[in-house]
N, C-alpha and C positions, 0 to 999 in steps of 0.2 A: 192406539188410544188417540183422542183430538183435543187440540188445543187449546185451552181455554182464552175465549177472547177477553181483550182487554177494553173496560169500562172507563171512562170519562166521568168520574162524578162531577169534575168542573171542568167544562171546556173552556177554552181561552175563547174571549169575545172582544169585542169592542168596549163592552159593557167592564173590563176588568182594567183595560189600558186608559191611563193618564194620559200619554202622549209623550211621556218623554223617554226615550230607550233605554237607559241604565236602567233606571228602576221598572219599566216594565220587563225587561231581562229578567231581573230579581227576584220579580212577583209571579212568573213563569214558573223560574224553578222551585217556588213552594207550589205552586198549581200543579205541577209535573209530581213532585213527592207526595203530596196528598193523594193523589190519581193513583200514584204505584200502592199507597198504602190501601188505599181502598179494594185495589184489586190483588193483594198478597194473600194466599193462605199457603202458611207452615203446616207440617206432617208431622213436627212434634217439638220441645221445648226447647230443646239446643238449638237450632234452626229460631225457633221466636226467640230467646235471649240474645243472639247474634244479629237478627233482623232490628231488633227494637234496640241495640248499642248502633248499629248504623242510623236508624233515623233519627234517636238524639244527636247524632255528630251531625246531620245535617241540617237540624234545625236550630242547632247552636251555631251553624257555621254561618245560616240565613241570618239570624238575629245581629249578629256581629257587623257583620257586614251590610247588610241590607238596611238597619235601624240606624246604624252610623251615618248610611250615604243619605240617606231621608233627612237626618237632624241637619246635618249639614249645610243638605239645597236649603231645607226652611228657614234657616238662619242666614247665611249668605243672601237670600231672597226678602227677608224680613217679612217672612210671610206669616200675618196674625195665624195667632191659634196655635203657635208651637208648642205650648203648655200643656193644653189638651191634647195634640199629638202626641207628645212626649209620654205624657199619663196613659193612654191608648199603650205605647208600646212597653211601657213600666208594668203594666197589668198584664202584658201575654208573655214577657219574661218570666214574673211571679208563676204563672199557669205554667208553662213549661221546667222550670226550677221544682214545682214541686211535684211535677210528674218522672221527673229524675229522681226525686227524694223516694219516691213510693218505689221507682224500680228500682234501687239503690237497697232499697231496707227490703222490699220481696222479692225482686229477682221476675217482676212480672206486674203487666201492665195492661189495660184493656185500649189497645189499640182501636177499636172501634169509637172507644169514648172519646181519644186521642185525637183520630183522624178526626170527628165529628165539631171539635172544638179547633181544630187550622182549616176546615171546613167553614165553620160561622164565622171565624176572622178574616178568612179570604174576601166572602159574601158581602160582611159590614162593614169591616176597617179597610181595604182597599178597593170594595166597588164603590163605596161611598165615600169614607173620608179621606184615601189618598187622592183619588179622583176629584174629590172638591179641590184640595190645595194644591197638588200639584198641576190642576188647570188651570191655574194661574199662573205657574211657573212655563206653561208653554209660550204666552204672551211673551215671556222676558225671556228664556233659552232656547234656542233653535235648537230640532232634534236633530244629530248627526243622521 
């Protein structure tokens, strides 16, 4: 049997880096999760249920830790645009919560749609919005 090759839906690049190691490391975790989801193929619904449970836990962990980190940095540096950035985070949380609600009621979710949502988030929010705001922080905060 031939081993399936791993494909990166989103390769990590300087385009995604905002220059702050802590933030970049957290972003890389989400990129890795999305790439892993993209490559996931389950043989039966029990595996799919277990897999989605793991994905939801990882996304919730990401949201709790990462958004709190970003928002604290923005407030500490008094960066303009905090409210807009927080609203984008809140929208992401609403979409994730809706996916969890659907998952709990139907015990099934469209992983393709959820993966696409996360990919679009990375390419719009992280590559554009985060990079814009946190690029300003690199002038203030040295990268360890």
